[in-house]
DOKOL-515463 format. One record per residue (C-alpha): x, y, z; residue number from 1. Coordinates in steps of 0.1 Angstrom, whole numbers, plus 2048, in hexadecimal, padded with zeros to 3 digits. Example, Ala and Ser with C-alpha at 12.3 -4.5 7.8 and 13.67 -1.06 7.14 Angstrom:
% DOKOL-515463
[[87B 7D3 84E] 1],
[[889 7F5 847] 2],
This chain:
% DOKOL-515463
[[800 800 801] 1],
[[80D 823 7F8] 2],
[[811 83D 80F] 3],
[[7F6 851 7FD] 4],
[[7DF 835 803] 5],
[[7EA 831 82A] 6],
[[7E7 85B 82F] 7],
[[7C4 85B 81E] 8],
[[7B7 83D 832] 9],
[[7C5 84B 853] 10],
[[7B5 86B 84C] 11],
[[794 85A 843] 12],
[[795 845 862] 13],
[[79A 863 87A] 14],
[[77C 878 86A] 15],
[[766 85D 86A] 16],
[[771 854 88F] 17],
[[770 878 899] 18],
[[749 877 88F] 19],
[[744 85B 8AA] 20],
[[758 869 8C6] 21],
[[755 88F 8C4] 22],
[[739 8A6 8C4] 23],
[[746 8BB 8A7] 24],
[[72F 8BD 889] 25],
[[734 8A5 870] 26],
[[739 8BE 855] 27],
[[754 8D1 868] 28],
[[767 8AE 86B] 29],
[[765 8A6 846] 30],
[[76F 8C8 83D] 31],
[[78C 8C6 850] 32],
[[796 8A0 842] 33],
[[78D 8B1 81F] 34],
[[7A7 8CB 822] 35],
[[7C3 8B7 830] 36],
[[7BE 89C 813] 37],
[[7BD 8BD 7FB] 38],
[[7DC 8CC 808] 39],
[[7EE 8AD 80A] 40],
[[7E7 8A7 7E5] 41],
[[7DB 883 7EB] 42],
[[7BA 891 7DE] 43],
[[7C0 8A3 7BD] 44],
[[7B3 8C7 7B7] 45],
[[7A6 8BF 795] 46],
[[78E 8A5 7A8] 47],
[[789 8B3 7C8] 48],
[[76B 8C9 7BC] 49],
[[759 8B4 7A4] 50],
[[73F 8B0 7BE] 51],
[[731 8D6 7B6] 52],
[[726 8C8 795] 53],
[[717 8A5 7A4] 54],
[[6F3 89E 79A] 55],
[[6EA 892 7BC] 56],
[[6F7 8B3 7CE] 57],
[[6E6 8C7 7B5] 58],
[[6C3 8B7 7B9] 59],
[[6C6 8B5 7DD] 60],
[[6C8 8DB 7DE] 61],
[[6AD 8DD 7C7] 62],
[[698 8C8 7D9] 63],
[[69A 8DC 7FC] 64],
[[68F 8F9 7E7] 65],
[[670 8E8 7DA] 66],
[[668 8D7 7FB] 67],
[[66E 8FB 80B] 68],
[[654 90A 7F5] 69],
[[63C 8EF 7FD] 70],
[[642 8F5 824] 71],
[[63F 91C 81C] 72],
[[61C 917 80B] 73],
[[60E 902 825] 74],
[[606 8E3 80A] 75],
[[617 8CD 824] 76],
[[600 8D6 841] 77],
[[5E3 8D3 826] 78],
[[5EF 8B2 81E] 79],
[[5E9 8A4 843] 80],
[[5CC 8B9 84C] 81],
[[5AD 8A3 854] 82],
[[5C0 884 85E] 83],
[[5B4 881 87F] 84],
[[591 88A 87A] 85],
[[573 872 887] 86],
[[58E 85A 898] 87],
[[58C 851 8BD] 88],
[[5A5 836 8C4] 89],
[[5CD 830 8BC] 90],
[[5C5 814 8A4] 91],
[[5AD 82A 892] 92],
[[5C2 846 88D] 93],
[[5E1 82F 885] 94],
[[5CD 822 869] 95],
[[5C4 844 85B] 96],
[[5E3 855 862] 97],
[[601 83E 859] 98],
[[5FB 836 837] 99],
[[5FA 856 82B] 100],
[[616 860 840] 101],
[[62B 848 831] 102],
[[620 851 80B] 103],
[[627 878 812] 104],
[[64A 86F 821] 105],
[[654 860 7FE] 106],
[[653 882 7F1] 107],
[[656 899 810] 108],
[[671 8A1 828] 109],
[[663 888 842] 110],
[[670 89C 861] 111],
[[656 8BA 85B] 112],
[[639 8A1 856] 113],
[[641 891 87A] 114],
[[646 8B6 888] 115],
[[627 8C5 87A] 116],
[[611 8A7 886] 117],
[[61F 8A0 8A8] 118],
[[612 8BE 8BB] 119],
[[5ED 8B7 8AA] 120],
[[5F1 892 8B4] 121],
[[5F8 89A 8D8] 122],
[[5DA 8B2 8DC] 123],
[[5C5 898 8CC] 124],
[[5D0 87E 8E3] 125],
[[5C7 896 8FF] 126],
[[5A2 89D 8F3] 127],
[[59A 879 8EC] 128],
[[5AD 86B 909] 129],
[[5C4 854 8F3] 130],
[[5E9 84B 8FF] 131],
[[601 860 8E6] 132],
[[61B 843 8E9] 133],
[[605 82E 8D4] 134],
[[607 847 8B8] 135],
[[627 85B 8B7] 136],
[[63F 843 8B3] 137],
[[62D 82F 897] 138],
[[628 850 886] 139],
[[652 856 884] 140],
[[653 831 877] 141],
[[63C 839 85D] 142],
[[64E 855 851] 143],
[[66E 844 84F] 144],
[[661 826 83D] 145],
[[651 83E 822] 146],
[[672 84E 81C] 147],
[[67F 82E 80F] 148],
[[66D 82D 7F2] 149],
[[67B 848 7DD] 150],
[[69B 85A 7D9] 151],
[[690 87C 7E6] 152],
[[67C 868 803] 153],
[[69B 872 81A] 154],
[[6B8 885 818] 155],
[[6CC 866 81C] 156],
[[6C1 858 7FC] 157],
[[6CB 87A 7EA] 158],
[[6EC 878 7FC] 159],
[[6F5 854 7F0] 160],
[[6E7 85F 7CA] 161],
[[700 878 7CA] 162],
[[71A 864 7D4] 163],
[[70C 845 7BC] 164],
[[70E 85E 79D] 165],
[[730 86F 7A8] 166],
[[744 84E 7AC] 167],
[[72E 838 792] 168],
[[724 850 776] 169],
[[71A 834 761] 170],
[[701 825 779] 171],
[[6DE 82F 776] 172],
[[6C5 832 794] 173],
[[6A2 83C 78A] 174],
[[68B 850 79F] 175],
[[675 832 7AB] 176],
[[694 81A 7AE] 177],
[[692 818 7D2] 178],
[[66C 80F 7D2] 179],
[[675 7ED 7C8] 180],
[[680 7E7 7ED] 181],
[[670 805 7FC] 182],
[[64D 7FD 7F6] 183],
[[64D 7DA 803] 184],
[[660 7E3 824] 185],
[[646 7FF 828] 186],
[[627 7E8 823] 187],
[[637 7CE 83D] 188],
[[640 7EA 852] 189],
[[61F 7FC 852] 190],
[[60E 7DA 85A] 191],
[[624 7D6 878] 192],
[[61B 7F9 884] 193],
[[5F9 7F4 880] 194],
[[5F4 7D2 88E] 195],
[[60F 7D6 8AE] 196],
[[60F 7F9 8B9] 197],
[[5F2 7F5 8CF] 198],
[[5FE 7D7 8DF] 199],
[[626 7DB 8E3] 200],
[[628 802 8E9] 201],
[[621 810 90F] 202],
[[5FF 820 919] 203],
[[611 83D 926] 204],
[[606 862 928] 205],
[[61E 87E 91D] 206],
[[62C 892 937] 207],
[[618 8B3 936] 208],
[[633 8CE 937] 209],
[[617 8E8 938] 210],
[[62B 903 926] 211],
[[60B 918 923] 212],
[[613 921 94B] 213],
[[634 932 942] 214],
[[633 941 963] 215],
[[63E 91F 972] 216],
[[660 925 962] 217],
[[667 948 96C] 218],
[[669 95C 989] 219],
[[663 984 98D] 220],
[[67A 99E 99F] 221],
[[671 9BF 9A9] 222],
[[687 9E0 9A7] 223],
[[688 9EE 9C9] 224],
[[679 A13 9C6] 225],
[[696 A1E 9E1] 226],
[[6B4 A08 9D3] 227],
[[6CF A10 9BD] 228],
[[6C3 9FF 99C] 229],
[[6A9 A1C 995] 230],
[[6B4 A30 979] 231],
[[6D1 A16 96F] 232],
[[6D0 A05 94E] 233],
[[6CC 9DD 94E] 234],
[[6F1 9DE 946] 235],
[[6FD 9F5 961] 236],
[[6E7 9E4 977] 237],
[[6FA 9C3 970] 238],
[[6DB 9AF 966] 239],
[[6E6 9A7 942] 240],
[[701 98F 948] 241],
[[6F4 97D 968] 242],
[[6FE 956 969] 243],
[[6E2 93E 962] 244],
[[6C5 956 961] 245],
[[6B8 96B 944] 246],
[[6A3 98E 946] 247],
[[687 987 92E] 248],
[[675 9A6 932] 249],
[[66C 9C2 94B] 250],
[[647 9C9 958] 251],
[[640 9EE 95C] 252],
[[61E 9F6 967] 253],
[[605 9EC 94F] 254],
[[624 9E8 932] 255],
[[63A 9CD 92A] 256],
[[65B 9D4 919] 257],
[[661 9B1 907] 258],
[[682 9BA 8F5] 259],
[[69B 9C5 914] 260],
[[6B9 9D7 908] 261],
[[6D8 9DB 91B] 262],
[[6CF A00 919] 263],
[[6AD 9FD 929] 264],
[[6A9 A12 949] 265],
[[69A A05 966] 266],
[[680 A18 978] 267],
[[673 A12 99F] 268],
[[65A 9F5 9A2] 269],
[[665 9E6 97F] 270],
[[65D 9BF 981] 271],
[[67A 9AE 970] 272],
[[671 98B 961] 273],
[[68C 971 961] 274],
[[690 94D 953] 275],
[[6A4 936 969] 276],
[[6A3 91F 984] 277],
[[695 92C 9A6] 278],
[[6B6 91E 9B7] 279],
[[6C5 93F 9A8] 280],
[[6AE 956 9BE] 281],
[[6C6 959 9D8] 282],
[[6DF 966 9C0] 283],
[[6C6 980 9B3] 284],
[[6BC 98A 9D7] 285],
[[6E2 993 9DD] 286],
[[6E0 9B1 9C2] 287],
[[6D7 9D3 9D5] 288],
[[6B8 9E0 9CC] 289],
[[6A9 9C1 9BC] 290],
[[68B 9B2 9D1] 291],
[[678 990 9CC] 292],
[[657 993 9C1] 293],
[[63D 97E 9D7] 294],
[[623 97A 9B8] 295],
[[62A 97C 991] 296],
[[613 999 982] 297],
[[620 993 95F] 298],
[[61B 976 94B] 299],
[[62F 96E 92D] 300],
[[61B 96D 90F] 301],
[[61B 971 8E8] 302],
[[623 991 8DD] 303],
[[623 9A4 8B8] 304],
[[64B 99F 8BA] 305],
[[651 980 8D1] 306],
[[63F 95D 8D3] 307],
[[643 945 8F0] 308],
[[64E 923 8DC] 309],
[[656 900 8E4] 310],
[[673 8EE 8D0] 311],
[[686 8D0 8D0] 312],
[[6AB 8D1 8CB] 313],
[[6B4 8BE 8A9] 314],
[[6CE 8A4 8A9] 315],
[[6E3 8BB 890] 316],
[[6E1 8DD 8A8] 317],
[[704 8EB 8AC] 318],
[[6F8 8F3 8D0] 319],
[[6FB 8CE 8DB] 320],
[[714 8CA 8F5] 321],
[[716 8EF 8FD] 322],
[[70A 902 919] 323],
[[6ED 91E 914] 324],
[[707 937 922] 325],
[[724 92E 90C] 326],
[[70D 92A 8ED] 327],
[[702 950 8F4] 328],
[[6E0 944 8ED] 329],
[[6CD 963 8EF] 330],
[[6E5 978 8DA] 331],
[[6EB 95D 8BD] 332],
[[6C8 94F 8BB] 333],
[[6B2 96E 8C7] 334],
[[69D 95A 8DF] 335],
[[69E 955 906] 336],
[[6A0 931 916] 337],
[[681 930 92F] 338],
[[686 90E 938] 339],
[[694 8ED 92C] 340],
[[683 8CC 92D] 341],
[[695 8A7 92A] 342],
[[682 888 92E] 343],
[[663 899 935] 344],
[[674 8AC 955] 345],
[[67F 8CF 957] 346],
[[6A6 8D0 95E] 347],
[[6A4 8E7 97F] 348],
[[6C5 8F7 97E] 349],
[[6D3 919 970] 350],
[[6CA 91C 94C] 351],
[[6EB 92A 942] 352],
[[6FD 90A 950] 353],
[[6E5 8F3 93D] 354],
[[6F6 8DE 923] 355],
[[6DF 8D7 905] 356],
[[6DB 8B5 8F9] 357],
[[6C8 8A8 8DA] 358],
[[6A4 8A2 8E3] 359],
[[6A3 8BD 8FC] 360],
[[682 8D2 8FE] 361],
[[68A 8F8 8FD] 362],
[[66E 90E 90A] 363],
[[679 930 8FA] 364],
[[66A 956 8F9] 365],
[[678 958 8D4] 366],
[[675 973 8BA] 367],
[[664 96F 899] 368],
[[685 96F 889] 369],
[[68E 950 89D] 370],
[[66D 93F 892] 371],
[[674 947 86E] 372],
[[694 93D 86D] 373],
[[691 91B 87E] 374],
[[671 90E 878] 375],
[[67A 8FA 85A] 376],
[[69D 8F1 866] 377],
[[6AA 8CF 877] 378],
[[6BE 8E6 891] 379],
[[69C 8EB 8A3] 380],
[[67A 8D8 8A0] 381],
[[65F 8F1 8A6] 382],
[[643 8E0 8BA] 383],
[[62D 8FC 8C8] 384],
[[628 920 8C4] 385],
[[633 927 8A0] 386],
[[60E 92B 894] 387],
[[608 94B 881] 388],
[[62B 954 87A] 389],
[[632 955 852] 390],
[[60F 94C 84B] 391],
[[60F 930 82C] 392],
[[60B 940 80C] 393],
[[5EC 92A 801] 394],
[[5EA 93C 7E2] 395],
[[60A 92F 7D4] 396],
[[601 90C 7E0] 397],
[[5FB 900 7BB] 398],
[[61C 90A 7AF] 399],
[[630 8F8 7CD] 400],
[[61C 8D8 7C5] 401],
[[61F 8DC 7A0] 402],
[[648 8DE 7A4] 403],
[[648 8C1 7BA] 404],
[[631 8AE 7A0] 405],
[[645 8B6 784] 406],
[[667 8AC 795] 407],
[[658 88B 79D] 408],
[[647 884 779] 409],
[[661 890 767] 410],
[[67E 87C 778] 411],
[[669 85C 77B] 412],
[[661 859 755] 413],
[[684 863 74B] 414],
[[679 881 73A] 415],
[[694 893 748] 416],
[[6B0 889 75F] 417],
[[6AC 890 785] 418],
[[6C1 8AE 784] 419],
[[6AD 8BF 765] 420],
[[68B 8B5 775] 421],
[[696 8C6 798] 422],
[[6A3 8E6 788] 423],
[[680 8E9 773] 424],
[[66D 8E4 795] 425],
[[683 8FF 7A5] 426],
[[67A 914 788] 427],
[[656 911 78D] 428],
[[65A 91D 7B3] 429],
[[66F 939 7A9] 430],
[[660 948 78D] 431],
[[63C 946 79E] 432],
[[64B 956 7BA] 433],
[[63F 93B 7D1] 434],
[[662 940 7E4] 435],
[[67A 95D 7E3] 436],
[[69E 955 7D7] 437],
[[6A8 95E 7FB] 438],
[[68F 945 80B] 439],
[[69C 92A 7F1] 440],
[[6C0 92E 7FC] 441],
[[6B4 92C 81F] 442],
[[6A2 90E 81B] 443],
[[6C2 8FA 811] 444],
[[6D3 8E4 829] 445],
[[6F3 8F1 821] 446],
[[704 8D9 83E] 447],
[[6F9 8B8 82A] 448],
[[701 8C4 80A] 449],
[[725 8CB 819] 450],
[[726 8AA 827] 451],
[[720 89B 805] 452],
[[73C 8B1 7F4] 453],
[[754 8A6 80E] 454],
[[74C 881 80A] 455],
[[74E 882 7E5] 456],
[[771 88F 7EA] 457],
[[779 874 800] 458],
[[770 859 7E5] 459],
[[787 86E 7CB] 460],
[[7A4 86C 7E5] 461],
[[79B 844 7EB] 462],
[[7A1 83F 7C6] 463],
[[7BB 856 7BE] 464],
[[7D3 849 7DB] 465],
[[7CF 823 7D2] 466],
[[7BB 81E 7F2] 467],
[[79E 80F 7DE] 468],
[[7B3 7F6 7CF] 469],
[[7C5 7EB 7ED] 470],
[[7A4 7E8 801] 471],
[[798 7D4 7E4] 472],
[[7B7 7BE 7E3] 473],
[[7B3 7B5 809] 474],
[[78D 7AC 807] 475],
[[791 799 7EA] 476],
[[7A5 781 7FD] 477],
[[78B 77C 816] 478],
[[76C 769 815] 479],
[[75A 788 821] 480],
[[75B 793 7FC] 481],
[[740 77D 7F5] 482],
[[725 795 7E5] 483],
[[707 78C 7FA] 484],
[[71F 78B 81B] 485],
[[72C 7AE 810] 486],
[[706 7BA 80B] 487],
[[6FE 7AF 82E] 488],
[[71B 7BC 83E] 489],
[[715 7E0 82B] 490],
[[6EF 7DE 83A] 491],
[[6FD 7D8 85A] 492],
[[716 7F1 85A] 493],
[[702 80C 850] 494],
[[6E6 801 869] 495],
[[6FD 802 888] 496],
[[70D 821 87C] 497],
[[6E9 834 87B] 498],
[[6E2 82C 89F] 499],
[[6FF 83F 8A8] 500],
[[705 85A 88F] 501],
[[6EF 86C 878] 502],
[[6E0 858 85E] 503],
[[6F1 86E 841] 504],
[[714 86B 852] 505],
[[70C 845 856] 506],
[[703 83F 832] 507],
[[722 855 823] 508],
[[73A 840 83B] 509],
[[728 820 82F] 510],
[[72A 82A 809] 511],
[[750 834 80F] 512],
[[757 813 816] 513],
[[744 7FD 7FF] 514],
[[749 811 7DE] 515],
[[76E 80B 7E3] 516],
[[767 7E6 7E4] 517],
[[74C 7E8 7C8] 518],
[[766 7F4 7AF] 519],
[[784 7DB 7B9] 520],
[[76F 7BD 7BB] 521],
[[759 7C4 79E] 522],
[[738 7C6 7B0] 523],
[[719 7D9 7A5] 524],
[[718 7F8 7BE] 525],
[[6F1 7FB 7B7] 526],
[[6E5 7DF 7D2] 527],
[[6FD 7EB 7EB] 528],
[[6F3 80E 7E6] 529],
[[6D1 805 7ED] 530],
[[6D9 7F1 80D] 531],
[[6EA 813 819] 532],
[[6CB 825 811] 533],
[[6B2 80E 823] 534],
[[6C8 807 840] 535],
[[6D2 82C 846] 536],
[[6AC 836 845] 537],
[[69F 816 85B] 538],
[[6AA 825 87E] 539],
[[68F 818 894] 540],
[[6A2 80D 8B6] 541],
[[6AF 82D 8C3] 542],
[[6A0 84E 8C5] 543],
[[6BF 85F 8B6] 544],
[[6C5 84E 896] 545],
[[6A9 861 883] 546],
[[69C 885 887] 547],
[[677 878 889] 548],
[[680 861 8A5] 549],
[[68E 87C 8B7] 550],
[[66C 893 8B4] 551],
[[656 878 8C0] 552],
[[66F 86C 8DC] 553],
[[66D 88D 8EE] 554],
[[649 898 8E8] 555],
[[63D 874 8EE] 556],
[[651 86D 910] 557],
[[65F 84A 902] 558],
[[67C 839 90F] 559],
[[69A 829 901] 560],
[[689 808 90A] 561],
[[66A 812 8F4] 562],
[[680 817 8D4] 563],
[[690 7F5 8DB] 564],
[[672 7E1 8E1] 565],
[[65E 7EE 8C5] 566],
[[677 7F6 8AB] 567],
[[68F 7DA 8AC] 568],
[[674 7C1 89D] 569],
[[66C 7DA 883] 570],
[[693 7DE 87A] 571],
[[697 7BB 87B] 572],
[[67B 7B6 860] 573],
[[688 7D1 84A] 574],
[[6AA 7C4 84A] 575],
[[69D 7A0 842] 576],
[[689 7AD 828] 577],
[[6A1 7C5 817] 578],
[[6BD 7AA 816] 579],
[[6A8 791 808] 580],
[[698 7A9 7EA] 581],
[[6B7 7BA 7E0] 582],
[[6C7 7A1 7CD] 583],
[[6A8 798 7BC] 584],
[[6A7 7B9 7AA] 585],
[[6CC 7C1 7A7] 586],
[[6EA 7A9 79F] 587],
[[702 7AD 7BB] 588],
[[71F 7A7 7A1] 589],
[[726 7BB 784] 590],
């Protein structure tokens, strides 16, 4: 093995290991590895940037814009409206809900589908006295299953499609190619969900966080009319940088100052509303001129400028592993953390000291800017309080639906290739002014595109350095090189990785390994790519392997045991059916 091959293997192994053992974002780790390979000239500069013209990358960017227009116009909400009508039992609502959700997830991003349905489902469960735990997990699983039916069903499918078209340009992969496996496993999975959800899932009520009464999470302090703080600004009084508490607003007579700046001048008898643990009260009382209020006069509520919102911290959020104080939350996100809920319980400590975890529920007083920025991202999943912000443009819904229809139809019938079809869809929503250019750019998930770009660069380095040839020689001498055994190993590798890291990262790692072997062992890459797509999506046994699982895990007050008990049989059925069917549709050897 040459030095270039050894160096390439070392850099890539370190990068993939860092994804596991550090909390750094995948795109940052991959970027560092990419630059290292480029500067060392192991990755030729003329091949390093081929991903910019990759059909999968361009298609994914266009698809984000089309889906963004669908969300903006309310087409998604209209699609799911009325699913709960005239049902009064968990089995009835699952029969009515799960098949349409699976179908919609084949063409829509499944995360907003689950996020949009979850609050309404919880409210419905409270009204008809049905346990939400019987419904929310099947909802997530149905959305995941539906996403396995088309190449646009999940971002992971498009990630692999992009890598496939980059490394194997001679291999064609149709729009509904994945449906050969996706439809059978979706049918089997839906039958499992409909039959066993009532029997296997616990009859557990969701912990009522009662976020409507925000006063449970705040306390008021009074400005002593005879104290030294009268006439001082908030900054001069030392109330802006308090450790562990946040000054949310100031009550003054019949008025309430919501946007408190450092220059706000304090007056006698002002009521200062803070968020944070009551344990900080002793610290507050040590400030001369500040008195504790025995009652709370002002209630935090929605205003023209701010809203009380409930959000879930997504698994791709850069906040994970940071404290609220170190993240400078108020300045960077234009929102104040009122309370943090973890595993159904409020974390009773100073807010600033709380280290954010994936799946935490944050109660925020947020500006409209925060809601508009994050309501359709994977960083924060807005569950409550985002109503009437940027109302859907229903008059433009026709054009958003038309764009998706043309994209699917032209791609499926091979009238145009997927890139051209996607560009036509984008042209429809832009020319009709369904979505502005600025909004279109914001709807693109640049982090995922960056990961794909760097992963394609890794593949070029593996080929150019001779590492692919060395790997192929090594495995060709082992019985492990048996195509069926390699297919099973590929599925298991992807499946296991997905449960510990994000599904996109797991798919990229698995494809990086198998693509090199496929070239050297003269195997057909298509069945292995299909196995990776299915395995990376079929995340059913942990709440953190897939974004939709995280939503229902928090909202439904599930435990890890619930996911293992109900998700493991579904995972095994999906794996066995996929491994059995894939060789029937695609030859494993060239």
